N, CA, C and O atoms as a GROMACS GRO file, in nm:
protein
  356
    1MET      N    1  -3.904  -2.121   3.951
    1MET     CA    2  -3.876  -2.149   3.811
    1MET      C    3  -3.832  -2.295   3.799
    1MET      O    4  -3.750  -2.343   3.878
    2THR      N    5  -3.886  -2.362   3.702
    2THR     CA    6  -3.853  -2.503   3.686
    2THR      C    7  -3.716  -2.519   3.623
    2THR      O    8  -3.663  -2.428   3.559
    3GLN      N    9  -3.660  -2.637   3.643
    3GLN     CA   10  -3.528  -2.668   3.585
    3GLN      C   11  -3.532  -2.661   3.434
    3GLN      O   12  -3.438  -2.612   3.372
    4TRP      N   13  -3.640  -2.710   3.372
    4TRP     CA   14  -3.655  -2.708   3.226
    4TRP      C   15  -3.654  -2.566   3.173
    4TRP      O   16  -3.591  -2.538   3.072
    5ARG      N   17  -3.725  -2.477   3.242
    5ARG     CA   18  -3.732  -2.337   3.198
    5ARG      C   19  -3.596  -2.270   3.208
    5ARG      O   20  -3.557  -2.194   3.119
    6LYS      N   21  -3.523  -2.297   3.316
    6LYS     CA   22  -3.388  -2.242   3.330
    6LYS      C   23  -3.298  -2.291   3.217
    6LYS      O   24  -3.222  -2.214   3.159
    7HIS      N   25  -3.308  -2.421   3.188
    7HIS     CA   26  -3.226  -2.479   3.081
    7HIS      C   27  -3.259  -2.414   2.947
    7HIS      O   28  -3.170  -2.382   2.869
    8ARG      N   29  -3.388  -2.395   2.920
    8ARG     CA   30  -3.430  -2.333   2.794
    8ARG      C   31  -3.380  -2.189   2.785
    8ARG      O   32  -3.333  -2.147   2.679
    9GLU      N   33  -3.389  -2.113   2.893
    9GLU     CA   34  -3.341  -1.975   2.892
    9GLU      C   35  -3.191  -1.970   2.869
    9GLU      O   36  -3.141  -1.882   2.798
   10ASN      N   37  -3.117  -2.065   2.928
   10ASN     CA   38  -2.972  -2.071   2.906
   10ASN      C   39  -2.940  -2.101   2.760
   10ASN      O   40  -2.849  -2.042   2.703
   11ASP      N   41  -3.016  -2.193   2.700
   11ASP     CA   42  -2.995  -2.226   2.558
   11ASP      C   43  -3.023  -2.105   2.470
   11ASP      O   44  -2.949  -2.078   2.375
   12GLU      N   45  -3.131  -2.031   2.502
   12GLU     CA   46  -3.164  -1.912   2.423
   12GLU      C   47  -3.056  -1.805   2.439
   12GLU      O   48  -3.020  -1.738   2.342
   13MET      N   49  -3.004  -1.790   2.561
   13MET     CA   50  -2.899  -1.692   2.586
   13MET      C   51  -2.772  -1.732   2.512
   13MET      O   52  -2.706  -1.647   2.453
   14ASN      N   53  -2.736  -1.861   2.516
   14ASN     CA   54  -2.618  -1.908   2.445
   14ASN      C   55  -2.632  -1.884   2.295
   14ASN      O   56  -2.535  -1.845   2.229
   15SER      N   57  -2.749  -1.907   2.242
   15SER     CA   58  -2.774  -1.885   2.100
   15SER      C   59  -2.757  -1.737   2.065
   15SER      O   60  -2.698  -1.703   1.963
   16SER      N   61  -2.809  -1.650   2.149
   16SER     CA   62  -2.795  -1.506   2.126
   16SER      C   63  -2.649  -1.463   2.136
   16SER      O   64  -2.602  -1.382   2.056
   17GLU      N   65  -2.580  -1.517   2.234
   17GLU     CA   66  -2.438  -1.484   2.249
   17GLU      C   67  -2.358  -1.535   2.130
   17GLU      O   68  -2.270  -1.464   2.080
   18ASP      N   69  -2.387  -1.655   2.083
   18ASP     CA   70  -2.318  -1.710   1.966
   18ASP      C   71  -2.339  -1.620   1.845
   18ASP      O   72  -2.245  -1.592   1.771
   19ALA      N   73  -2.462  -1.574   1.825
   19ALA     CA   74  -2.492  -1.487   1.712
   19ALA      C   75  -2.418  -1.354   1.725
   19ALA      O   76  -2.367  -1.301   1.626
   20ALA      N   77  -2.411  -1.301   1.846
   20ALA     CA   78  -2.340  -1.174   1.867
   20ALA      C   79  -2.191  -1.190   1.840
   20ALA      O   80  -2.130  -1.102   1.779
   21TYR      N   81  -2.132  -1.299   1.884
   21TYR     CA   82  -1.991  -1.324   1.858
   21TYR      C   83  -1.965  -1.340   1.708
   21TYR      O   84  -1.865  -1.291   1.656
   22ALA      N   85  -2.056  -1.408   1.639
   22ALA     CA   86  -2.042  -1.426   1.495
   22ALA      C   87  -2.047  -1.292   1.422
   22ALA      O   88  -1.968  -1.267   1.332
   23ARG      N   89  -2.141  -1.206   1.462
   23ARG     CA   90  -2.151  -1.074   1.399
   23ARG      C   91  -2.026  -0.992   1.426
   23ARG      O   92  -1.977  -0.923   1.336
   24ALA      N   93  -1.974  -0.998   1.547
   24ALA     CA   94  -1.852  -0.924   1.581
   24ALA      C   95  -1.734  -0.975   1.500
   24ALA      O   96  -1.652  -0.897   1.452
   25ALA      N   97  -1.725  -1.106   1.486
   25ALA     CA   98  -1.615  -1.164   1.408
   25ALA      C   99  -1.624  -1.123   1.262
   25ALA      O  100  -1.522  -1.094   1.200
   26LEU      N  101  -1.744  -1.121   1.207
   26LEU     CA  102  -1.762  -1.081   1.068
   26LEU      C  103  -1.726  -0.934   1.049
   26LEU      O  104  -1.660  -0.898   0.951
   27SER      N  105  -1.768  -0.849   1.142
   27SER     CA  106  -1.735  -0.707   1.132
   27SER      C  107  -1.584  -0.686   1.137
   27SER      O  108  -1.529  -0.606   1.061
   28THR      N  109  -1.518  -0.758   1.224
   28THR     CA  110  -1.373  -0.748   1.236
   28THR      C  111  -1.305  -0.797   1.109
   28THR      O  112  -1.207  -0.738   1.063
   29THR      N  113  -1.357  -0.903   1.052
   29THR     CA  114  -1.302  -0.958   0.928
   29THR      C  115  -1.312  -0.857   0.814
   29THR      O  116  -1.218  -0.839   0.737
   30ILE      N  117  -1.427  -0.792   0.804
   30ILE     CA  118  -1.447  -0.692   0.699
   30ILE      C  119  -1.346  -0.580   0.713
   30ILE      O  120  -1.282  -0.540   0.615
   31VAL      N  121  -1.330  -0.529   0.834
   31VAL     CA  122  -1.235  -0.420   0.859
   31VAL      C  123  -1.093  -0.465   0.823
   31VAL      O  124  -1.019  -0.389   0.760
   32LEU      N  125  -1.056  -0.584   0.861
   32LEU     CA  126  -0.923  -0.635   0.832
   32LEU      C  127  -0.898  -0.646   0.682
   32LEU      O  128  -0.796  -0.600   0.632
   33PHE      N  129  -0.994  -0.707   0.610
   33PHE     CA  130  -0.975  -0.721   0.466
   33PHE      C  131  -0.970  -0.586   0.396
   33PHE      O  132  -0.891  -0.568   0.303
   34ARG      N  133  -1.053  -0.493   0.437
   34ARG     CA  134  -1.049  -0.360   0.375
   34ARG      C  135  -0.914  -0.293   0.398
   34ARG      O  136  -0.860  -0.229   0.308
   35ALA      N  137  -0.860  -0.307   0.518
   35ALA     CA  138  -0.728  -0.248   0.548
   35ALA      C  139  -0.619  -0.315   0.463
   35ALA      O  140  -0.533  -0.247   0.408
   36LEU      N  141  -0.623  -0.447   0.454
   36LEU     CA  142  -0.524  -0.519   0.374
   36LEU      C  143  -0.533  -0.480   0.226
   36LEU      O  144  -0.431  -0.465   0.158
   37LEU      N  145  -0.656  -0.466   0.176
   37LEU     CA  146  -0.675  -0.425   0.037
   37LEU      C  147  -0.625  -0.283   0.014
   37LEU      O  148  -0.559  -0.256  -0.086
   38LYS      N  149  -0.658  -0.195   0.106
   38LYS     CA  150  -0.618  -0.054   0.093
   38LYS      C  151  -0.466  -0.038   0.092
   38LYS      O  152  -0.412   0.044   0.018
   39LYS      N  153  -0.399  -0.118   0.173
   39LYS     CA  154  -0.253  -0.111   0.180
   39LYS      C  155  -0.185  -0.190   0.069
   39LYS      O  156  -0.063  -0.186   0.055
   40GLY      N  157  -0.263  -0.261  -0.009
   40GLY     CA  158  -0.208  -0.338  -0.120
   40GLY      C  159  -0.138  -0.465  -0.078
   40GLY      O  160  -0.058  -0.520  -0.154
   41LEU      N  161  -0.167  -0.514   0.042
   41LEU     CA  162  -0.102  -0.635   0.091
   41LEU      C  163  -0.163  -0.762   0.034
   41LEU      O  164  -0.097  -0.866   0.027
   42ILE      N  165  -0.289  -0.755  -0.008
   42ILE     CA  166  -0.352  -0.865  -0.079
   42ILE      C  167  -0.435  -0.805  -0.192
   42ILE      O  168  -0.473  -0.688  -0.188
   43THR      N  169  -0.461  -0.887  -0.293
   43THR     CA  170  -0.543  -0.842  -0.403
   43THR      C  171  -0.690  -0.872  -0.372
   43THR      O  172  -0.720  -0.950  -0.282
   44ARG      N  173  -0.778  -0.809  -0.447
   44ARG     CA  174  -0.920  -0.834  -0.430
   44ARG      C  175  -0.951  -0.981  -0.456
   44ARG      O  176  -1.031  -1.041  -0.384
   45GLU      N  177  -0.888  -1.039  -0.556
   45GLU     CA  178  -0.912  -1.179  -0.590
   45GLU      C  179  -0.870  -1.271  -0.476
   45GLU      O  180  -0.940  -1.368  -0.446
   46GLU      N  181  -0.757  -1.241  -0.412
   46GLU     CA  182  -0.713  -1.323  -0.298
   46GLU      C  183  -0.812  -1.311  -0.183
   46GLU      O  184  -0.847  -1.411  -0.120
   47ALA      N  185  -0.858  -1.191  -0.156
   47ALA     CA  186  -0.954  -1.170  -0.048
   47ALA      C  187  -1.084  -1.245  -0.074
   47ALA      O  188  -1.137  -1.312   0.015
   48VAL      N  189  -1.134  -1.236  -0.197
   48VAL     CA  190  -1.258  -1.306  -0.233
   48VAL      C  191  -1.239  -1.456  -0.218
   48VAL      O  192  -1.327  -1.524  -0.165
   49ARG      N  193  -1.126  -1.510  -0.265
   49ARG     CA  194  -1.101  -1.654  -0.254
   49ARG      C  195  -1.098  -1.698  -0.108
   49ARG      O  196  -1.156  -1.801  -0.073
   50ILE      N  197  -1.030  -1.621  -0.024
   50ILE     CA  198  -1.021  -1.656   0.119
   50ILE      C  199  -1.159  -1.654   0.183
   50ILE      O  200  -1.195  -1.745   0.259
   51ILE      N  201  -1.236  -1.552   0.154
   51ILE     CA  202  -1.369  -1.540   0.214
   51ILE      C  203  -1.461  -1.651   0.164
   51ILE      O  204  -1.536  -1.710   0.242
   52LEU      N  205  -1.456  -1.680   0.036
   52LEU     CA  206  -1.541  -1.788  -0.017
   52LEU      C  207  -1.499  -1.924   0.037
   52LEU      O  208  -1.585  -2.009   0.061
   53ASP      N  209  -1.370  -1.946   0.057
   53ASP     CA  210  -1.324  -2.070   0.120
   53ASP      C  211  -1.383  -2.084   0.260
   53ASP      O  212  -1.427  -2.192   0.299
   54GLU      N  213  -1.385  -1.975   0.334
   54GLU     CA  214  -1.442  -1.977   0.469
   54GLU      C  215  -1.592  -2.000   0.463
   54GLU      O  216  -1.647  -2.072   0.547
   55ALA      N  217  -1.659  -1.940   0.366
   55ALA     CA  218  -1.804  -1.960   0.351
   55ALA      C  219  -1.835  -2.107   0.324
   55ALA      O  220  -1.929  -2.163   0.381
   56VAL      N  221  -1.757  -2.169   0.238
   56VAL     CA  222  -1.776  -2.312   0.210
   56VAL      C  223  -1.753  -2.394   0.337
   56VAL      O  224  -1.829  -2.486   0.366
   57SER      N  225  -1.650  -2.360   0.412
   57SER     CA  226  -1.621  -2.430   0.537
   57SER      C  227  -1.738  -2.419   0.635
   57SER      O  228  -1.776  -2.518   0.697
   58LYS      N  229  -1.793  -2.299   0.649
   58LYS     CA  230  -1.907  -2.279   0.740
   58LYS      C  231  -2.029  -2.357   0.692
   58LYS      O  232  -2.101  -2.414   0.774
   59ALA      N  233  -2.052  -2.360   0.563
   59ALA     CA  234  -2.166  -2.435   0.509
   59ALA      C  235  -2.150  -2.584   0.536
   59ALA      O  236  -2.247  -2.652   0.570
   60ILE      N  237  -2.029  -2.635   0.521
   60ILE     CA  238  -2.002  -2.777   0.548
   60ILE      C  239  -2.022  -2.807   0.696
   60ILE      O  240  -2.080  -2.910   0.732
   61GLN      N  241  -1.975  -2.716   0.784
   61GLN     CA  242  -1.995  -2.735   0.928
   61GLN      C  243  -2.144  -2.738   0.961
   61GLN      O  244  -2.188  -2.820   1.041
   62ALA      N  245  -2.221  -2.650   0.900
   62ALA     CA  246  -2.365  -2.644   0.926
   62ALA      C  247  -2.433  -2.774   0.886
   62ALA      O  248  -2.520  -2.824   0.957
   63GLU      N  249  -2.393  -2.829   0.772
   63GLU     CA  250  -2.452  -2.954   0.726
   63GLU      C  251  -2.413  -3.071   0.815
   63GLU      O  252  -2.491  -3.164   0.834
   64ALA      N  253  -2.294  -3.067   0.870
   64ALA     CA  254  -2.246  -3.176   0.955
   64ALA      C  255  -2.313  -3.177   1.092
   64ALA      O  256  -2.322  -3.282   1.156
   65GLN      N  257  -2.359  -3.060   1.136
   65GLN     CA  258  -2.421  -3.051   1.268
   65GLN      C  259  -2.568  -3.089   1.260
   65GLN      O  260  -2.627  -3.096   1.153
   66ASP      N  261  -2.625  -3.111   1.376
   66ASP     CA  262  -2.769  -3.140   1.382
   66ASP      C  263  -2.847  -3.022   1.326
   66ASP      O  264  -2.809  -2.907   1.347
   67GLN      N  265  -2.955  -3.051   1.257
   67GLN     CA  266  -3.034  -2.945   1.193
   67GLN      C  267  -3.099  -2.852   1.296
   67GLN      O  268  -3.122  -2.735   1.266
   68GLY      N  269  -3.129  -2.901   1.413
   68GLY     CA  270  -3.199  -2.820   1.513
   68GLY      C  271  -3.109  -2.736   1.601
   68GLY      O  272  -3.159  -2.654   1.679
   69ARG      N  273  -2.981  -2.753   1.590
   69ARG     CA  274  -2.890  -2.680   1.679
   69ARG      C  275  -2.870  -2.538   1.634
   69ARG      O  276  -2.863  -2.511   1.514
   70ALA      N  277  -2.860  -2.448   1.730
   70ALA     CA  278  -2.840  -2.306   1.699
   70ALA      C  279  -2.708  -2.284   1.627
   70ALA      O  280  -2.699  -2.196   1.541
   71GLY      N  281  -2.607  -2.360   1.661
   71GLY     CA  282  -2.476  -2.344   1.598
   71GLY      C  283  -2.480  -2.371   1.449
   71GLY      O  284  -2.412  -2.303   1.372
   72SER      N  285  -2.558  -2.471   1.408
   72SER     CA  286  -2.566  -2.500   1.266
   72SER      C  287  -2.635  -2.387   1.191
   72SER      O  288  -2.597  -2.354   1.079
   73GLU      N  289  -2.736  -2.328   1.252
   73GLU     CA  290  -2.804  -2.214   1.189
   73GLU      C  291  -2.710  -2.094   1.182
   73GLU      O  292  -2.709  -2.021   1.082
   74ALA      N  293  -2.632  -2.072   1.286
   74ALA     CA  294  -2.535  -1.962   1.285
   74ALA      C  295  -2.430  -1.984   1.176
   74ALA      O  296  -2.391  -1.889   1.108
   75ASP      N  297  -2.385  -2.107   1.159
   75ASP     CA  298  -2.287  -2.137   1.054
   75ASP      C  299  -2.346  -2.112   0.915
   75ASP      O  300  -2.279  -2.059   0.826
   76ARG      N  301  -2.473  -2.150   0.897
   76ARG     CA  302  -2.539  -2.125   0.768
   76ARG      C  303  -2.549  -1.975   0.740
   76ARG      O  304  -2.523  -1.930   0.629
   77ARG      N  305  -2.587  -1.901   0.841
   77ARG     CA  306  -2.598  -1.756   0.825
   77ARG      C  307  -2.462  -1.693   0.797
   77ARG      O  308  -2.450  -1.605   0.712
   78CYS      N  309  -2.360  -1.738   0.868
   78CYS     CA  310  -2.224  -1.688   0.844
   78CYS      C  311  -2.181  -1.716   0.701
   78CYS      O  312  -2.122  -1.630   0.636
   79ALA      N  313  -2.211  -1.835   0.651
   79ALA     CA  314  -2.174  -1.870   0.514
   79ALA      C  315  -2.241  -1.776   0.415
   79ALA      O  316  -2.177  -1.730   0.321
   80GLU      N  317  -2.369  -1.748   0.436
   80GLU     CA  318  -2.440  -1.657   0.346
   80GLU      C  319  -2.384  -1.516   0.353
   80GLU      O  320  -2.368  -1.450   0.250
   81ILE      N  321  -2.355  -1.470   0.472
   81ILE     CA  322  -2.299  -1.336   0.489
   81ILE      C  323  -2.162  -1.326   0.425
   81ILE      O  324  -2.130  -1.227   0.359
   82LEU      N  325  -2.080  -1.428   0.444
   82LEU     CA  326  -1.947  -1.428   0.383
   82LEU      C  327  -1.956  -1.422   0.230
   82LEU      O  328  -1.878  -1.353   0.166
   83LYS      N  329  -2.051  -1.494   0.173
   83LYS     CA  330  -2.069  -1.490   0.028
   83LYS      C  331  -2.106  -1.349  -0.018
   83LYS      O  332  -2.056  -1.301  -0.119
   84LEU      N  333  -2.194  -1.283   0.057
   84LEU     CA  334  -2.233  -1.147   0.023
   84LEU      C  335  -2.114  -1.051   0.032
   84LEU      O  336  -2.096  -0.964  -0.054
   85ILE      N  337  -2.033  -1.068   0.136
   85ILE     CA  338  -1.915  -0.983   0.151
   85ILE      C  339  -1.821  -1.002   0.033
   85ILE      O  340  -1.771  -0.905  -0.023
   86ALA      N  341  -1.797  -1.127  -0.004
   86ALA     CA  342  -1.707  -1.155  -0.115
   86ALA      C  343  -1.757  -1.092  -0.245
   86ALA      O  344  -1.677  -1.042  -0.325
   87GLU      N  345  -1.887  -1.093  -0.265
   87GLU     CA  346  -1.943  -1.032  -0.386
   87GLU      C  347  -1.923  -0.882  -0.391
   87GLU      O  348  -1.914  -0.824  -0.499
   88ARG      N  349  -1.915  -0.817  -0.273
   88ARG     CA  350  -1.908  -0.672  -0.267
   88ARG      C  351  -1.769  -0.615  -0.247
   88ARG      O  352  -1.751  -0.493  -0.246
   89LEU      N  353  -1.670  -0.701  -0.232
   89LEU     CA  354  -1.532  -0.652  -0.216
   89LEU      C  355  -1.479  -0.594  -0.344
   89LEU      O  356  -1.365  -0.548  -0.348
   0.00000   0.00000   0.00000
C-alpha cells in the first residue's frame, strides 16, 4: 500500500470519526435539554436561544475554515441540525 493511500484512508477515517462524535454530541445535547425542560430548570425560549447561539457559532467556524476540510462540512451540518432542533423544542 502506498503512503498516499494510507494517508487518504486515515483522512477518511478521521472524517467518519468526527461525524460520529458530532452525532453523539448532538444526541446528548438533545437529551440534556429535554431533561432540563421537563424539570423546569430552563424555559423553552432559553433552550432555543442557547441552541441557536451554538448553531451560529458552528456556522461561523465552518466559514472560517477551509472549504475542502471535513471539519468545516461537519460544522455546517451541525449548525443545520441545531437549527432544526431549536425549531422543534
